[in-house]
N, CA, C and O atoms as CSV, one atom per row, in Angstrom:
chain,resi,resn,atom,element,x,y,z
A,1,MET,N,N,-10.472,23.065,4.198
A,1,MET,CA,C,-9.519,22.495,5.124
A,1,MET,C,C,-9.595,23.215,6.472
A,1,MET,O,O,-9.525,22.579,7.524
A,2,GLN,N,N,-9.738,24.545,6.437
A,2,GLN,CA,C,-9.816,25.286,7.698
A,2,GLN,C,C,-11.061,24.902,8.490
A,2,GLN,O,O,-11.022,24.821,9.718
A,3,LYS,N,N,-12.177,24.664,7.776
A,3,LYS,CA,C,-13.406,24.230,8.443
A,3,LYS,C,C,-13.163,22.896,9.151
A,3,LYS,O,O,-13.632,22.691,10.270
A,4,PHE,N,N,-12.433,21.996,8.503
A,4,PHE,CA,C,-12.129,20.701,9.094
A,4,PHE,C,C,-11.316,20.884,10.371
A,4,PHE,O,O,-11.641,20.291,11.399
A,5,VAL,N,N,-10.273,21.691,10.319
A,5,VAL,CA,C,-9.396,21.899,11.477
A,5,VAL,C,C,-10.165,22.541,12.627
A,5,VAL,O,O,-9.941,22.189,13.785
A,6,ARG,N,N,-11.070,23.479,12.327
A,6,ARG,CA,C,-11.863,24.121,13.394
A,6,ARG,C,C,-12.783,23.119,14.081
A,6,ARG,O,O,-13.088,23.279,15.263
A,7,GLY,N,N,-13.236,22.081,13.360
A,7,GLY,CA,C,-14.136,21.088,13.941
A,7,GLY,C,C,-13.431,20.038,14.772
A,7,GLY,O,O,-14.084,19.281,15.490
A,8,HIS,N,N,-12.104,19.975,14.688
A,8,HIS,CA,C,-11.323,18.980,15.422
A,8,HIS,C,C,-11.302,19.312,16.917
A,8,HIS,O,O,-11.077,20.460,17.303
A,9,THR,N,N,-11.543,18.284,17.761
A,9,THR,CA,C,-11.467,18.461,19.214
A,9,THR,C,C,-10.492,17.429,19.784
A,9,THR,O,O,-10.009,16.561,19.057
A,10,ASP,N,N,-10.211,17.524,21.063
A,10,ASP,CA,C,-9.325,16.559,21.722
A,10,ASP,C,C,-9.932,15.155,21.760
A,10,ASP,O,O,-9.215,14.175,21.966
A,11,GLU,N,N,-11.239,15.054,21.565
A,11,GLU,CA,C,-11.919,13.758,21.610
A,11,GLU,C,C,-12.179,13.179,20.218
A,11,GLU,O,O,-12.745,12.093,20.098
A,12,SER,N,N,-11.770,13.896,19.165
A,12,SER,CA,C,-12.023,13.461,17.795
A,12,SER,C,C,-11.209,12.220,17.435
A,12,SER,O,O,-10.036,12.108,17.794
A,13,ILE,N,N,-11.841,11.296,16.727
A,13,ILE,CA,C,-11.141,10.169,16.108
A,13,ILE,C,C,-11.634,10.061,14.667
A,13,ILE,O,O,-12.667,10.629,14.313
A,14,TYR,N,N,-10.880,9.318,13.830
A,14,TYR,CA,C,-11.141,9.375,12.401
A,14,TYR,C,C,-11.110,8.011,11.715
A,14,TYR,O,O,-10.418,7.085,12.138
A,15,ASP,N,N,-11.888,7.931,10.642
A,15,ASP,CA,C,-11.799,6.859,9.662
A,15,ASP,C,C,-11.034,7.464,8.486
A,15,ASP,O,O,-11.342,8.575,8.054
A,16,VAL,N,N,-10.046,6.745,7.970
A,16,VAL,CA,C,-9.234,7.258,6.870
A,16,VAL,C,C,-9.237,6.240,5.728
A,16,VAL,O,O,-9.050,5.042,5.943
A,17,THR,N,N,-9.452,6.740,4.522
A,17,THR,CA,C,-9.361,5.919,3.318
A,17,THR,C,C,-8.315,6.531,2.401
A,17,THR,O,O,-8.350,7.726,2.108
A,18,PHE,N,N,-7.385,5.697,1.955
A,18,PHE,CA,C,-6.417,6.097,0.938
A,18,PHE,C,C,-6.709,5.250,-0.299
A,18,PHE,O,O,-6.632,4.022,-0.253
A,19,LEU,N,N,-7.039,5.907,-1.388
A,19,LEU,CA,C,-7.294,5.227,-2.654
A,19,LEU,C,C,-6.153,5.589,-3.596
A,19,LEU,O,O,-6.059,6.721,-4.070
A,20,PHE,N,N,-5.283,4.611,-3.861
A,20,PHE,CA,C,-4.107,4.814,-4.699
A,20,PHE,C,C,-4.421,4.362,-6.121
A,20,PHE,O,O,-4.833,3.222,-6.341
A,21,TYR,N,N,-4.226,5.254,-7.076
A,21,TYR,CA,C,-4.430,4.922,-8.486
A,21,TYR,C,C,-3.082,4.687,-9.160
A,21,TYR,O,O,-2.142,5.460,-8.977
A,22,PHE,N,N,-3.001,3.607,-9.944
A,22,PHE,CA,C,-1.789,3.228,-10.650
A,22,PHE,C,C,-2.111,2.959,-12.112
A,22,PHE,O,O,-3.248,2.639,-12.456
A,23,ASN,N,N,-1.096,3.091,-12.978
A,23,ASN,CA,C,-1.223,2.604,-14.350
A,23,ASN,C,C,-1.415,1.092,-14.269
A,23,ASN,O,O,-0.889,0.444,-13.365
A,24,LYS,N,N,-2.162,0.536,-15.207
A,24,LYS,CA,C,-2.485,-0.897,-15.122
A,24,LYS,C,C,-1.242,-1.768,-15.091
A,24,LYS,O,O,-1.213,-2.761,-14.363
A,25,TRP,N,N,-0.203,-1.424,-15.866
A,25,TRP,CA,C,0.975,-2.284,-15.914
A,25,TRP,C,C,1.906,-2.059,-14.723
A,25,TRP,O,O,2.901,-2.767,-14.573
A,26,ASP,N,N,1.593,-1.085,-13.882
A,26,ASP,CA,C,2.308,-0.945,-12.610
A,26,ASP,C,C,1.729,-1.905,-11.573
A,26,ASP,O,O,2.398,-2.235,-10.593
A,27,LEU,N,N,0.495,-2.354,-11.782
A,27,LEU,CA,C,-0.166,-3.288,-10.863
A,27,LEU,C,C,-0.146,-4.733,-11.355
A,27,LEU,O,O,-0.087,-5.666,-10.555
A,28,VAL,N,N,-0.196,-4.911,-12.668
A,28,VAL,CA,C,-0.356,-6.240,-13.251
A,28,VAL,C,C,0.923,-6.665,-13.973
A,28,VAL,O,O,1.531,-5.880,-14.701
A,29,ASN,N,N,1.322,-7.930,-13.756
A,29,ASN,CA,C,2.486,-8.502,-14.441
A,29,ASN,C,C,2.114,-8.915,-15.861
A,29,ASN,O,O,1.250,-9.771,-16.050
A,30,LYS,N,N,2.756,-8.316,-16.857
A,30,LYS,CA,C,2.516,-8.717,-18.251
A,30,LYS,C,C,2.890,-10.181,-18.461
A,30,LYS,O,O,2.257,-10.889,-19.245
A,31,GLY,N,N,3.928,-10.626,-17.750
A,31,GLY,CA,C,4.400,-11.995,-17.900
A,31,GLY,C,C,3.370,-13.049,-17.514
A,31,GLY,O,O,3.506,-14.211,-17.896
A,32,TRP,N,N,2.346,-12.661,-16.764
A,32,TRP,CA,C,1.286,-13.595,-16.379
A,32,TRP,C,C,0.539,-14.102,-17.619
A,32,TRP,O,O,0.010,-15.214,-17.630
A,33,PHE,N,N,0.508,-13.273,-18.647
A,33,PHE,CA,C,-0.237,-13.604,-19.860
A,33,PHE,C,C,0.658,-14.220,-20.935
A,33,PHE,O,O,0.214,-14.481,-22.053
A,34,LYS,N,N,1.925,-14.449,-20.580
A,34,LYS,CA,C,2.874,-15.047,-21.511
A,34,LYS,C,C,3.340,-16.386,-20.952
A,34,LYS,O,O,3.436,-16.568,-19.739
A,35,PHE,N,N,3.630,-17.324,-21.862
A,35,PHE,CA,C,4.011,-18.664,-21.447
A,35,PHE,C,C,5.330,-19.058,-22.114
A,35,PHE,O,O,5.618,-18.667,-23.245
A,36,TRP,N,N,6.118,-19.839,-21.382
A,36,TRP,CA,C,7.354,-20.357,-21.947
A,36,TRP,C,C,6.995,-21.359,-23.040
A,36,TRP,O,O,6.064,-22.150,-22.886
A,37,THR,N,N,7.745,-21.320,-24.150
A,37,THR,CA,C,7.443,-22.214,-25.279
A,37,THR,C,C,8.251,-23.501,-25.226
A,37,THR,O,O,7.907,-24.481,-25.887
A,38,LYS,N,N,9.339,-23.503,-24.430
A,38,LYS,CA,C,10.120,-24.739,-24.299
A,38,LYS,C,C,10.741,-24.800,-22.907
A,38,LYS,O,O,10.863,-23.788,-22.217
A,39,ASP,N,N,11.123,-25.995,-22.518
A,39,ASP,CA,C,11.765,-26.190,-21.216
A,39,ASP,C,C,13.126,-25.489,-21.213
A,39,ASP,O,O,13.803,-25.409,-22.239
A,40,SER,N,N,13.509,-24.985,-20.039
A,40,SER,CA,C,14.841,-24.393,-19.919
A,40,SER,C,C,15.855,-25.484,-19.620
A,40,SER,O,O,15.511,-26.571,-19.157
A,41,LYS,N,N,17.077,-25.172,-19.888
A,41,LYS,CA,C,18.159,-26.099,-19.535
A,41,LYS,C,C,18.522,-25.838,-18.079
A,41,LYS,O,O,18.315,-24.731,-17.583
A,42,PRO,N,N,19.055,-26.831,-17.393
A,42,PRO,CA,C,19.500,-26.578,-16.011
A,42,PRO,C,C,20.496,-25.430,-15.985
A,42,PRO,O,O,21.274,-25.252,-16.922
A,43,ARG,N,N,20.470,-24.657,-14.913
A,43,ARG,CA,C,21.369,-23.514,-14.779
A,43,ARG,C,C,22.815,-23.961,-14.645
A,43,ARG,O,O,23.131,-24.942,-13.971
A,44,ASP,N,N,23.672,-23.216,-15.304
A,44,ASP,CA,C,25.112,-23.428,-15.160
A,44,ASP,C,C,25.559,-22.549,-13.995
A,44,ASP,O,O,25.604,-21.325,-14.118
A,45,THR,N,N,25.885,-23.161,-12.887
A,45,THR,CA,C,26.269,-22.400,-11.694
A,45,THR,C,C,27.620,-21.717,-11.860
A,45,THR,O,O,28.010,-20.906,-11.020
A,46,ASN,N,N,28.337,-22.034,-12.934
A,46,ASN,CA,C,29.636,-21.392,-13.180
A,46,ASN,C,C,29.502,-20.085,-13.953
A,46,ASN,O,O,30.482,-19.353,-14.095
A,47,LEU,N,N,28.300,-19.776,-14.460
A,47,LEU,CA,C,28.111,-18.530,-15.204
A,47,LEU,C,C,28.191,-17.341,-14.253
A,47,LEU,O,O,27.762,-17.445,-13.104
A,48,PRO,N,N,28.734,-16.215,-14.711
A,48,PRO,CA,C,28.810,-15.030,-13.842
A,48,PRO,C,C,27.411,-14.490,-13.532
A,48,PRO,O,O,26.500,-14.588,-14.354
A,49,THR,N,N,27.258,-13.923,-12.341
A,49,THR,CA,C,25.975,-13.347,-11.944
A,49,THR,C,C,25.922,-11.847,-12.228
A,49,THR,O,O,24.850,-11.243,-12.210
A,50,HIS,N,N,27.108,-11.242,-12.494
A,50,HIS,CA,C,27.189,-9.806,-12.777
A,50,HIS,C,C,28.081,-9.577,-14.000
A,50,HIS,O,O,29.002,-10.348,-14.266
A,51,ASP,N,N,27.786,-8.493,-14.743
A,51,ASP,CA,C,28.623,-8.180,-15.898
A,51,ASP,C,C,29.886,-7.451,-15.450
A,51,ASP,O,O,30.111,-7.256,-14.256
A,52,GLU,N,N,30.716,-7.046,-16.428
A,52,GLU,CA,C,31.994,-6.414,-16.106
A,52,GLU,C,C,31.847,-5.063,-15.415
A,52,GLU,O,O,32.797,-4.583,-14.796
A,53,LYS,N,N,30.662,-4.438,-15.511
A,53,LYS,CA,C,30.414,-3.159,-14.839
A,53,LYS,C,C,29.770,-3.351,-13.465
A,53,LYS,O,O,29.478,-2.373,-12.776
A,54,GLY,N,N,29.548,-4.599,-13.066
A,54,GLY,CA,C,28.959,-4.894,-11.767
A,54,GLY,C,C,27.441,-4.972,-11.778
A,54,GLY,O,O,26.818,-5.183,-10.737
A,55,LYS,N,N,26.842,-4.800,-12.960
A,55,LYS,CA,C,25.381,-4.870,-13.059
A,55,LYS,C,C,24.940,-6.332,-13.063
A,55,LYS,O,O,25.545,-7.176,-13.723
A,56,LYS,N,N,23.863,-6.618,-12.305
A,56,LYS,CA,C,23.362,-7.987,-12.202
A,56,LYS,C,C,22.828,-8.469,-13.552
A,56,LYS,O,O,22.116,-7.744,-14.247
A,57,ILE,N,N,23.179,-9.686,-13.904
A,57,ILE,CA,C,22.696,-10.299,-15.138
A,57,ILE,C,C,21.412,-11.060,-14.805
A,57,ILE,O,O,21.405,-11.949,-13.953
A,58,ASN,N,N,20.330,-10.694,-15.491
A,58,ASN,CA,C,19.061,-11.390,-15.271
A,58,ASN,C,C,19.064,-12.707,-16.035
A,58,ASN,O,O,19.223,-12.736,-17.255
A,59,ARG,N,N,18.893,-13.756,-15.319
A,59,ARG,CA,C,18.788,-15.076,-15.930
A,59,ARG,C,C,17.435,-15.651,-15.522
A,59,ARG,O,O,17.081,-15.688,-14.343
A,60,ALA,N,N,16.699,-16.091,-16.519
A,60,ALA,CA,C,15.370,-16.649,-16.247
A,60,ALA,C,C,15.507,-17.869,-15.338
A,60,ALA,O,O,16.421,-18.676,-15.512
A,61,PRO,N,N,14.607,-18.003,-14.378
A,61,PRO,CA,C,14.644,-19.194,-13.511
A,61,PRO,C,C,14.287,-20.440,-14.327
A,61,PRO,O,O,13.705,-20.328,-15.407
A,62,PRO,N,N,14.629,-21.614,-13.820
A,62,PRO,CA,C,14.265,-22.846,-14.526
A,62,PRO,C,C,12.751,-22.889,-14.757
A,62,PRO,O,O,11.971,-22.511,-13.883
A,63,HIS,N,N,12.353,-23.346,-15.920
A,63,HIS,CA,C,10.925,-23.386,-16.238
A,63,HIS,C,C,10.621,-24.517,-17.213
A,63,HIS,O,O,11.512,-25.092,-17.839
A,64,LYS,N,N,9.331,-24.812,-17.315
A,64,LYS,CA,C,8.829,-25.845,-18.218
A,64,LYS,C,C,7.989,-25.167,-19.304
A,64,LYS,O,O,7.415,-24.099,-19.090
A,65,ALA,N,N,7.931,-25.801,-20.453
A,65,ALA,CA,C,7.078,-25.295,-21.529
A,65,ALA,C,C,5.640,-25.213,-21.023
A,65,ALA,O,O,5.165,-26.111,-20.327
A,66,GLY,N,N,4.954,-24.129,-21.377
A,66,GLY,CA,C,3.565,-23.945,-20.956
A,66,GLY,C,C,3.427,-23.224,-19.625
A,66,GLY,O,O,2.328,-22.793,-19.274
A,67,GLN,N,N,4.520,-23.083,-18.874
A,67,GLN,CA,C,4.491,-22.403,-17.580
A,67,GLN,C,C,4.443,-20.887,-17.811
A,67,GLN,O,O,5.049,-20.373,-18.751
A,68,ARG,N,N,3.716,-20.188,-16.942
A,68,ARG,CA,C,3.627,-18.722,-17.045
A,68,ARG,C,C,4.999,-18.102,-16.789
A,68,ARG,O,O,5.809,-18.650,-16.041
A,69,LYS,N,N,5.248,-16.958,-17.417
A,69,LYS,CA,C,6.532,-16.292,-17.249
A,69,LYS,C,C,6.588,-15.472,-15.955
A,69,LYS,O,O,7.677,-15.103,-15.517
A,70,ALA,N,N,5.457,-15.185,-15.345
A,70,ALA,CA,C,5.416,-14.458,-14.068
A,70,ALA,C,C,4.815,-15.383,-13.002
A,70,ALA,O,O,3.923,-16.179,-13.296
A,71,LYS,N,N,5.306,-15.274,-11.771
A,71,LYS,CA,C,4.803,-16.120,-10.679
A,71,LYS,C,C,3.405,-15.704,-10.229
A,71,LYS,O,O,2.603,-16.543,-9.820
A,72,THR,N,N,3.117,-14.393,-10.309
A,72,THR,CA,C,1.829,-13.893,-9.829
A,72,THR,C,C,1.215,-12.941,-10.841
A,72,THR,O,O,1.926,-12.331,-11.639
A,73,LEU,N,N,-0.101,-12.816,-10.807
A,73,LEU,CA,C,-0.804,-11.893,-11.695
A,73,LEU,C,C,-0.503,-10.442,-11.297
A,73,LEU,O,O,-0.314,-9.578,-12.154
A,74,TYR,N,N,-0.463,-10.197,-10.003
A,74,TYR,CA,C,-0.302,-8.819,-9.533
A,74,TYR,C,C,1.107,-8.580,-9.013
A,74,TYR,O,O,1.721,-9.455,-8.402
A,75,LYS,N,N,1.602,-7.378,-9.267
A,75,LYS,CA,C,2.934,-6.996,-8.784
A,75,LYS,C,C,2.843,-6.611,-7.311
A,75,LYS,O,O,1.780,-6.253,-6.804
A,76,ARG,N,N,3.983,-6.696,-6.644
A,76,ARG,CA,C,4.055,-6.287,-5.241
A,76,ARG,C,C,4.214,-4.770,-5.189
A,76,ARG,O,O,5.269,-4.232,-5.526
A,77,ILE,N,N,3.171,-4.101,-4.770
A,77,ILE,CA,C,3.185,-2.646,-4.623
A,77,ILE,C,C,2.988,-2.363,-3.136
A,77,ILE,O,O,1.947,-2.694,-2.568
A,78,ASP,N,N,3.978,-1.759,-2.515
A,78,ASP,CA,C,3.916,-1.495,-1.082
A,78,ASP,C,C,3.210,-0.167,-0.824
A,78,ASP,O,O,3.837,0.893,-0.832
A,79,VAL,N,N,1.889,-0.235,-0.593
A,79,VAL,CA,C,1.156,0.996,-0.292
A,79,VAL,C,C,1.302,1.377,1.180
A,79,VAL,O,O,0.936,2.486,1.567
A,80,GLY,N,N,1.830,0.475,2.003
A,80,GLY,CA,C,2.014,0.773,3.425
A,80,GLY,C,C,2.959,1.935,3.658
A,80,GLY,O,O,2.692,2.797,4.496
A,81,ASN,N,N,4.071,1.966,2.919
A,81,ASN,CA,C,5.012,3.083,3.062
A,81,ASN,C,C,4.389,4.382,2.563
A,81,ASN,O,O,4.609,5.443,3.148
A,82,ARG,N,N,3.627,4.303,1.503
A,82,ARG,CA,C,2.953,5.490,0.972
A,82,ARG,C,C,1.916,5.997,1.970
A,82,ARG,O,O,1.762,7.203,2.166
A,83,ARG,N,N,1.203,5.054,2.602
A,83,ARG,CA,C,0.215,5.428,3.619
A,83,ARG,C,C,0.873,6.190,4.745
A,83,ARG,O,O,0.363,7.222,5.180
A,84,LYS,N,N,2.000,5.694,5.221
A,84,LYS,CA,C,2.681,6.336,6.343
A,84,LYS,C,C,3.135,7.741,5.970
A,84,LYS,O,O,3.002,8.672,6.765
A,85,LEU,N,N,3.665,7.894,4.773
A,85,LEU,CA,C,4.092,9.213,4.304
A,85,LEU,C,C,2.913,10.178,4.278
A,85,LEU,O,O,3.043,11.327,4.700
A,86,LEU,N,N,1.762,9.719,3.783
A,86,LEU,CA,C,0.585,10.576,3.730
A,86,LEU,C,C,0.029,10.871,5.124
A,86,LEU,O,O,-0.419,11.987,5.384
A,87,GLU,N,N,0.053,9.886,6.020
A,87,GLU,CA,C,-0.403,10.135,7.403
A,87,GLU,C,C,0.466,11.194,8.067
A,87,GLU,O,O,-0.046,12.069,8.766
A,88,ASP,N,N,1.776,11.121,7.854
A,88,ASP,CA,C,2.683,12.115,8.429
A,88,ASP,C,C,2.422,13.502,7.833
A,88,ASP,O,O,2.512,14.510,8.534
A,89,THR,N,N,2.100,13.546,6.541
A,89,THR,CA,C,1.789,14.814,5.878
A,89,THR,C,C,0.500,15.402,6.444
A,89,THR,O,O,0.422,16.604,6.701
A,90,ILE,N,N,-0.506,14.560,6.638
A,90,ILE,CA,C,-1.768,15.028,7.227
A,90,ILE,C,C,-1.517,15.577,8.633
A,90,ILE,O,O,-2.083,16.600,9.018
A,91,ALA,N,N,-0.673,14.896,9.386
A,91,ALA,CA,C,-0.359,15.349,10.745
A,91,ALA,C,C,0.292,16.726,10.711
A,91,ALA,O,O,-0.027,17.585,11.533
A,92,MET,N,N,1.195,16.939,9.770
A,92,MET,CA,C,1.873,18.236,9.681
A,92,MET,C,C,0.909,19.335,9.235
A,92,MET,O,O,0.942,20.443,9.770
A,93,ILE,N,N,0.055,19.036,8.261
A,93,ILE,CA,C,-0.824,20.068,7.693
A,93,ILE,C,C,-2.041,20.340,8.576
A,93,ILE,O,O,-2.383,21.494,8.833
A,94,LEU,N,N,-2.688,19.275,9.036
A,94,LEU,CA,C,-3.949,19.424,9.771
A,94,LEU,C,C,-3.809,19.272,11.279
A,94,LEU,O,O,-4.708,19.651,12.030
A,95,GLY,N,N,-2.688,18.722,11.723
A,95,GLY,CA,C,-2.530,18.480,13.149
A,95,GLY,C,C,-3.299,17.256,13.617
A,95,GLY,O,O,-3.585,17.122,14.807
A,96,VAL,N,N,-3.640,16.354,12.689
A,96,VAL,CA,C,-4.369,15.134,13.027
A,96,VAL,C,C,-3.375,13.982,13.012
A,96,VAL,O,O,-3.042,13.456,11.950
A,97,ASP,N,N,-2.906,13.593,14.178
A,97,ASP,CA,C,-1.911,12.537,14.318
A,97,ASP,C,C,-2.526,11.181,13.979
A,97,ASP,O,O,-3.728,10.979,14.156
A,98,ASP,N,N,-1.700,10.250,13.493
A,98,ASP,CA,C,-2.235,8.933,13.105
A,98,ASP,C,C,-2.711,8.105,14.299
A,98,ASP,O,O,-3.356,7.074,14.112
A,99,SER,N,N,-2.405,8.538,15.512
A,99,SER,CA,C,-2.954,7.843,16.682
A,99,SER,C,C,-4.470,8.049,16.789
A,99,SER,O,O,-5.154,7.341,17.528
A,100,LEU,N,N,-4.980,9.031,16.039
A,100,LEU,CA,C,-6.416,9.313,16.043
A,100,LEU,C,C,-7.161,8.547,14.958
A,100,LEU,O,O,-8.380,8.670,14.834
A,101,THR,N,N,-6.429,7.751,14.167
A,101,THR,CA,C,-7.037,6.932,13.121
A,101,THR,C,C,-7.447,5.597,13.734
A,101,THR,O,O,-6.599,4.820,14.173
A,102,PHE,N,N,-8.754,5.336,13.760
A,102,PHE,CA,C,-9.267,4.092,14.334
A,102,PHE,C,C,-9.720,3.109,13.264
A,102,PHE,O,O,-9.883,1.920,13.539
A,103,ASN,N,N,-9.922,3.597,12.054
A,103,ASN,CA,C,-10.272,2.726,10.940
A,103,ASN,C,C,-9.473,3.207,9.733
A,103,ASN,O,O,-9.519,4.381,9.367
A,104,LEU,N,N,-8.740,2.275,9.122
A,104,LEU,CA,C,-7.881,2.623,7.997
A,104,LEU,C,C,-8.161,1.681,6.843
A,104,LEU,O,O,-8.157,0.462,7.012
A,105,GLU,N,N,-8.406,2.245,5.668
A,105,GLU,CA,C,-8.672,1.446,4.481
A,105,GLU,C,C,-7.679,1.856,3.400
A,105,GLU,O,O,-7.537,3.037,3.083
A,106,LEU,N,N,-6.990,0.855,2.836
A,106,LEU,CA,C,-6.045,1.075,1.739
A,106,LEU,C,C,-6.594,0.387,0.505
A,106,LEU,O,O,-6.919,-0.800,0.536
A,107,ILE,N,N,-6.696,1.135,-0.580
A,107,ILE,CA,C,-7.258,0.592,-1.813
A,107,ILE,C,C,-6.294,0.871,-2.957
A,107,ILE,O,O,-5.779,1.981,-3.089
A,108,LYS,N,N,-6.049,-0.165,-3.801
A,108,LYS,CA,C,-5.280,0.004,-5.029
A,108,LYS,C,C,-6.259,-0.134,-6.184
A,108,LYS,O,O,-7.107,-1.026,-6.190
A,109,ALA,N,N,-6.133,0.763,-7.172
A,109,ALA,CA,C,-7.018,0.708,-8.336
A,109,ALA,C,C,-6.277,1.199,-9.567
A,109,ALA,O,O,-5.254,1.877,-9.466
A,110,VAL,N,N,-6.804,0.851,-10.720
A,110,VAL,CA,C,-6.245,1.325,-11.977
A,110,VAL,C,C,-6.906,2.649,-12.339
A,110,VAL,O,O,-8.126,2.791,-12.262
A,111,GLY,N,N,-6.097,3.595,-12.725
A,111,GLY,CA,C,-6.598,4.902,-13.129
A,111,GLY,C,C,-5.425,5.842,-13.313
A,111,GLY,O,O,-4.272,5.444,-13.147
A,112,PRO,N,N,-5.713,7.087,-13.657
A,112,PRO,CA,C,-4.611,8.056,-13.768
A,112,PRO,C,C,-3.862,8.101,-12.430
A,112,PRO,O,O,-4.493,8.264,-11.385
A,113,PRO,N,N,-2.521,7.958,-12.441
A,113,PRO,CA,C,-1.763,7.898,-11.183
A,113,PRO,C,C,-2.092,9.058,-10.249
A,113,PRO,O,O,-2.133,10.219,-10.657
A,114,GLY,N,N,-2.319,8.717,-9.006
A,114,GLY,CA,C,-2.636,9.724,-7.998
A,114,GLY,C,C,-3.181,9.054,-6.753
A,114,GLY,O,O,-3.174,7.830,-6.625
A,115,VAL,N,N,-3.651,9.885,-5.840
A,115,VAL,CA,C,-4.210,9.364,-4.598
A,115,VAL,C,C,-5.415,10.206,-4.192
A,115,VAL,O,O,-5.421,11.428,-4.343
A,116,PHE,N,N,-6.432,9.525,-3.673
A,116,PHE,CA,C,-7.610,10.169,-3.110
A,116,PHE,C,C,-7.588,9.866,-1.618
A,116,PHE,O,O,-7.392,8.718,-1.217
A,117,ILE,N,N,-7.789,10.890,-0.800
A,117,ILE,CA,C,-7.781,10.712,0.656
A,117,ILE,C,C,-9.122,11.168,1.210
A,117,ILE,O,O,-9.585,12.273,0.927
A,118,ARG,N,N,-9.745,10.287,2.012
A,118,ARG,CA,C,-10.978,10.656,2.707
A,118,ARG,C,C,-10.715,10.526,4.201
A,118,ARG,O,O,-10.347,9.457,4.689
A,119,LEU,N,N,-10.907,11.616,4.910
A,119,LEU,CA,C,-10.706,11.672,6.361
A,119,LEU,C,C,-12.061,12.047,6.959
A,119,LEU,O,O,-12.559,13.151,6.739
A,120,THR,N,N,-12.656,11.116,7.723
A,120,THR,CA,C,-13.995,11.320,8.257
A,120,THR,C,C,-13.965,11.208,9.771
A,120,THR,O,O,-13.499,10.211,10.323
A,121,GLU,N,N,-14.470,12.249,10.440
A,121,GLU,CA,C,-14.573,12.164,11.902
A,121,GLU,C,C,-15.671,11.173,12.251
A,121,GLU,O,O,-16.721,11.140,11.610
A,122,THR,N,N,-15.419,10.374,13.264
A,122,THR,CA,C,-16.387,9.370,13.677
A,122,THR,C,C,-16.528,9.406,15.197
A,122,THR,O,O,-15.740,10.047,15.891
A,123,SER,N,N,-17.517,8.728,15.686
A,123,SER,CA,C,-17.786,8.717,17.124
A,123,SER,C,C,-16.935,7.655,17.826
A,123,SER,O,O,-16.822,6.533,17.332
A,124,PRO,N,N,-16.341,7.995,18.965
A,124,PRO,CA,C,-15.602,6.995,19.740
A,124,PRO,C,C,-16.468,5.792,20.131
A,124,PRO,O,O,-15.955,4.686,20.302
A,125,THR,N,N,-17.777,6.009,20.271
A,125,THR,CA,C,-18.662,4.895,20.649
A,125,THR,C,C,-18.703,3.817,19.561
A,125,THR,O,O,-19.028,2.665,19.848
A,126,MET,N,N,-18.376,4.179,18.314
A,126,MET,CA,C,-18.321,3.189,17.225
A,126,MET,C,C,-17.240,2.143,17.498
A,126,MET,O,O,-17.264,1.052,16.928
A,127,TYR,N,N,-16.305,2.481,18.362
A,127,TYR,CA,C,-15.185,1.587,18.670
A,127,TYR,C,C,-15.175,1.181,20.144
A,127,TYR,O,O,-14.140,0.794,20.687
A,128,GLY,N,N,-16.344,1.275,20.779
A,128,GLY,CA,C,-16.493,0.800,22.148
A,128,GLY,C,C,-15.952,1.745,23.205
A,128,GLY,O,O,-15.744,1.340,24.348
A,129,ILE,N,N,-15.723,2.991,22.842
A,129,ILE,CA,C,-15.178,3.966,23.801
A,129,ILE,C,C,-16.319,4.847,24.304
A,129,ILE,O,O,-16.891,5.634,23.550
A,130,ASP,N,N,-16.639,4.702,25.590
A,130,ASP,CA,C,-17.674,5.518,26.229
A,130,ASP,C,C,-16.946,6.537,27.109
A,130,ASP,O,O,-16.510,6.217,28.215
A,131,LEU,N,N,-16.820,7.760,26.606
A,131,LEU,CA,C,-16.035,8.782,27.306
A,131,LEU,C,C,-16.606,9.123,28.682
A,131,LEU,O,O,-15.846,9.349,29.623
A,132,GLU,N,N,-17.929,9.164,28.811
A,132,GLU,CA,C,-18.538,9.473,30.115
A,132,GLU,C,C,-18.204,8.381,31.130
A,132,GLU,O,O,-17.853,8.673,32.274
A,133,GLU,N,N,-18.317,7.115,30.700
A,133,GLU,CA,C,-17.994,5.988,31.577
A,133,GLU,C,C,-16.514,6.025,31.980
A,133,GLU,O,O,-16.174,5.804,33.142
A,134,LEU,N,N,-15.654,6.303,31.022
A,134,LEU,CA,C,-14.216,6.353,31.309
A,134,LEU,C,C,-13.885,7.484,32.274
A,134,LEU,O,O,-13.021,7.329,33.137
A,135,GLU,N,N,-14.567,8.623,32.136
A,135,GLU,CA,C,-14.320,9.750,33.038
A,135,GLU,C,C,-14.733,9.386,34.459
A,135,GLU,O,O,-14.031,9.741,35.405
A,136,LEU,N,N,-15.872,8.677,34.637
A,136,LEU,CA,C,-16.305,8.257,35.964
A,136,LEU,C,C,-15.319,7.257,36.580
A,136,LEU,O,O,-14.992,7.342,37.764
A,137,GLU,N,N,-14.851,6.308,35.757
A,137,GLU,CA,C,-13.900,5.299,36.251
A,137,GLU,C,C,-12.576,5.921,36.623
A,137,GLU,O,O,-11.925,5.478,37.570
A,138,ALA,N,N,-12.162,6.952,35.884
A,138,ALA,CA,C,-10.850,7.545,36.125
A,138,ALA,C,C,-10.852,8.449,37.359
A,138,ALA,O,O,-9.787,8.762,37.891
A,139,SER,N,N,-12.033,8.873,37.820
A,139,SER,CA,C,-12.099,9.793,38.971
A,139,SER,C,C,-11.863,9.088,40.278
A,139,SER,O,O,-11.886,9.720,41.334
């Protein structure tokens, strides 16, 4: 890590990859593989939505026999908030602010829960930034 920090300059920019590993059932809806066996009855709008302790009562939405029990195969996992937390942590530890990230890749995969982070210094010219040209124009 110290070698990385020593190599950082004011002109450095980075490609960042966050690879998030999840348990399979944290990513995949089990209900996708299950099907309703009979049609539901229309909902009674007079039924309470919460129990006596204020906890919400889960009532299955209207469905038809043969319809999947889950709307989507994959669950909604917000890796964006996790990315931001990790970018802020990198900024605190390494002093590499997220304004220096020019390429960002977020990956979700099944595996032992955890995260892999790859931070690679790259050339500004990869993103159309010619520092010599900009210095001449700014003078």
